[in-house]
C-alpha positions in Angstrom: 0.0 0.0 0.0 1.2 3.5 -0.9 0.1 7.0 -0.2 0.0 9.5 -3.1 -0.8 13.0 -1.9 -2.9 14.0 -4.9 -4.3 12.3 -8.1 -5.4 14.5 -10.9 -7.8 13.4 -13.6 -8.4 15.8 -16.5 -8.1 19.5 -15.8 -10.4 19.8 -12.7 -10.9 16.6 -10.8 -8.5 15.9 -7.9 -8.6 12.9 -5.6 -6.9 13.7 -2.3 -7.4 10.3 -0.6 -4.5 8.7 -2.5 -4.2 5.3 -1.0 -2.8 3.1 -3.7 -2.3 -0.7 -3.6 0.2 -2.4 -5.9 -1.5 -4.6 -8.5 -0.9 -8.4 -8.8 0.4 -8.9 -12.4 -0.3 -12.7 -12.2 -3.9 -12.1 -11.2 -4.3 -9.5 -14.0 -3.1 -11.9 -16.6 -5.2 -14.8 -15.4 -8.4 -12.8 -15.1 -8.5 -11.7 -18.8 -11.0 -13.5 -21.0 -10.5 -11.3 -24.1 -8.1 -8.8 -25.6 -4.3 -9.0 -25.7 -3.2 -11.4 -22.9 0.2 -9.7 -22.8 -1.3 -6.3 -22.1 -1.3 -5.2 -18.5 -3.4 -2.4 -17.0 -1.3 0.4 -15.7 -3.8 1.0 -12.9 -7.4 1.1 -11.9 -9.4 3.7 -9.9 -12.0 2.3 -7.5 -15.4 3.8 -6.8 -14.4 5.3 -3.5 -12.2 7.8 -5.4 -15.4 9.3 -6.8 -17.7 8.9 -3.8 -18.0 12.6 -3.2 -19.6 13.2 -6.7 -21.9 11.9 -9.3 -20.7 10.0 -12.4 -22.3 9.5 -15.8 -21.0 6.4 -17.7 -21.4 7.1 -21.5 -19.6 4.3 -23.3 -21.0 5.4 -26.7 -18.9 8.5 -26.5 -16.0 6.9 -24.6 -16.4 9.3 -21.7 -17.1 9.6 -18.0 -18.8 12.8 -16.9 -18.3 14.0 -13.3 -20.9 16.4 -12.1 -22.8 17.6 -9.0 -26.3 16.2 -9.7 -28.6 14.6 -12.2 -30.2 18.0 -12.9 -27.0 19.4 -14.2 -27.2 16.9 -17.2 -30.5 18.3 -18.3 -28.8 21.5 -19.4 -26.5 19.4 -21.6 -29.4 17.8 -23.4 -29.5 14.4 -21.7 -33.0 12.9 -21.5 -33.0 12.6 -17.7 -36.9 12.3 -17.6 -36.5 8.9 -19.2 -33.9 7.6 -16.7 -35.1 5.0 -14.3 -34.1 5.2 -10.7 -33.2 2.4 -8.3 -31.4 2.3 -4.9 -27.6 1.9 -4.8 -26.2 -0.3 -2.1 -22.7 0.4 -0.9 -22.8 -1.4 2.4 -20.5 -4.2 1.1 -18.1 -2.0 -0.7 -19.6 -2.9 -4.1 -21.9 -1.0 -6.3 -25.0 -3.2 -5.9 -28.6 -2.9 -7.1 -31.7 -5.1 -7.2 -32.9 -6.8 -10.3 -36.1 -8.9 -10.9 -36.0 -11.7 -13.4 -38.5 -14.3 -14.5 -36.5 -16.9 -12.5 -36.4 -14.8 -9.3 -34.7 -11.7 -7.7 -31.0 -10.9 -7.9 -28.8 -8.5 -6.1 -26.3 -7.5 -8.7 -22.8 -5.9 -8.7 -22.3 -3.2 -11.3 -18.7 -3.9 -12.6 -17.1 -1.8 -15.3 -14.0 -3.9 -14.8 -15.8 -7.0 -16.0 -16.5 -7.8 -19.7 -19.3 -10.4 -19.2 -22.4 -10.8 -17.1 -21.8 -13.6 -14.6 -24.4 -15.5 -12.6 -23.1 -17.0 -9.3 -26.6 -17.9 -7.8 -28.5 -21.0 -8.9 -31.9 -19.5 -9.6 -33.4 -23.0 -9.4 -32.4 -23.1 -5.8 -30.7 -26.4 -5.9 -27.0 -25.7 -5.6 -26.0 -22.6 -3.7 -23.7 -24.1 -1.1 -20.7 -22.3 -2.5 -22.5 -19.0 -1.4 -23.3 -20.0 2.1 -21.2 -18.3 4.9 -19.9 -19.7 8.1 -19.5 -16.6 10.3 -18.3 -16.4 13.9 -19.9 -14.0 16.4 -16.8 -11.8 16.3 -17.1 -11.3 12.5 -16.9 -7.7 11.4 -19.6 -7.4 8.6 -17.6 -4.6 6.9 -14.6 -6.9 6.2 -14.3 -8.1 2.6 -13.7 -11.7 3.6 -17.1 -11.9 5.3 -18.4 -12.4 1.8 -16.4 -15.6 1.4 -17.4 -19.1 2.4 -14.1 -20.3 4.0 -15.0 -24.0 3.2 -14.9 -23.1 -0.5 -12.2 -20.5 -0.6 -10.0 -22.5 -3.1 -12.9 -23.5 -5.3 -13.9 -21.7 -8.5 -15.9 -23.1 -11.5 -16.2 -21.1 -14.7 -16.6 -22.3 -18.2 -17.1 -19.8 -21.1 -19.6 -22.2 -22.8 -21.9 -22.4 -19.7 -24.6 -19.8 -20.6 -27.8 -19.1 -18.7 -30.4 -16.7 -20.1 -33.3 -15.1 -18.4 -36.2 -13.8 -20.6 -37.1 -10.9 -18.3 -34.6 -8.6 -16.7 -36.2 -5.7 -14.8 -34.6 -2.8 -12.9 -37.2 -0.9 -10.9 -40.2 -1.3 -13.3 -38.3 -1.0 -16.5 -38.0 -4.2 -18.7 -34.6 -4.7 -20.4 -35.5 -8.0 -22.0 -33.7 -11.2 -22.4 -30.2 -11.1 -20.7 -27.5 -13.7 -20.9 -25.1 -14.7 -18.1 -22.0 -16.9 -17.9 -22.6 -19.3 -15.1 -19.9 -19.3 -12.5 -19.4 -20.7 -9.0 -17.2 -18.6 -6.8 -17.1 -18.6 -3.0 -18.7 -15.2 -2.5 -22.1 -14.3 -1.3 -22.8 -12.5 -4.6 -25.8 -13.3 -6.8 -24.6 -11.8 -10.1 -22.1 -9.5 -11.7 -23.3 -7.1 -14.5 -20.4 -6.3 -16.8 -19.7 -4.3 -19.9 -21.9 -6.4 -22.2 -24.9 -4.8 -20.4 -23.3 -1.4 -19.5 -22.0 -0.5 -23.0 -25.5 0.1 -24.4 -26.8 2.3 -21.6 -26.3 5.6 -20.0 -25.7 4.9 -16.3 -25.7 7.7 -13.8 -24.3 7.0 -10.3 -25.3 9.3 -7.6 -23.0 8.4 -4.7 -24.1 11.1 -2.2 -27.8 10.0 -2.4 -27.1 6.3 -3.1 -29.0 6.1 -6.3 -28.5 4.5 -9.7 -30.1 5.7 -12.9 -30.3 3.7 -16.2 -31.3 4.7 -19.7 -31.3 2.4 -22.7 -29.7 4.1 -25.7 -31.3 3.8 -29.1 -29.5 1.2 -31.2 -28.0 3.8 -33.5 -26.3 5.6 -30.6 -24.8 2.6 -28.8 -21.1 1.8 -28.5 -20.2 -0.6 -31.3 -17.3 -2.3 -29.5 -16.6 -3.4 -25.9 -13.4 -1.4 -25.3 
């Protein structure tokens, strides 16, 4: 862990809580499922670096907009009256939100660092032992490892060909239609991860101060054409 006094992004944004952890190059290589396997990320910025502000993710224009409120986007011509609103849960240090599917509810992680959607929960309810936790009375619920089943900490099952599709995927009351996941078994109490294959065709507004998420489905002609 390192301390960097100030991190500057663009001409205006400054992050003063510059706690930086060295990346594990072996993990970075192993976690890639697409792109150049030899390419290494120089670094990543976690959501806590932006927790004082609001972010608009606009993949179609390859940009992130940092602003003070949703209303400030109206003056820039964004259709904020068509955005849908849902609670943002930060209690487990992830960006989580609720989804309703035709197979049952999911609490999903919004993950711009992930390419694919991944389903960790068996929606048929038959095989979720890998998600069960064995917690002691002294467990601190804010610790990352409280999400891990210690009996399965070394177990991970993931096959690229193992798909699972839900025909209905609703956020709040908005239907986003059929959504495909890669089935995965990881020893975390996480239902699903929503990656860039869902994010790239949306405008997503993250209101950290008020703990709200907003989604807008872009018309087909305005969507990003590649998952960069």
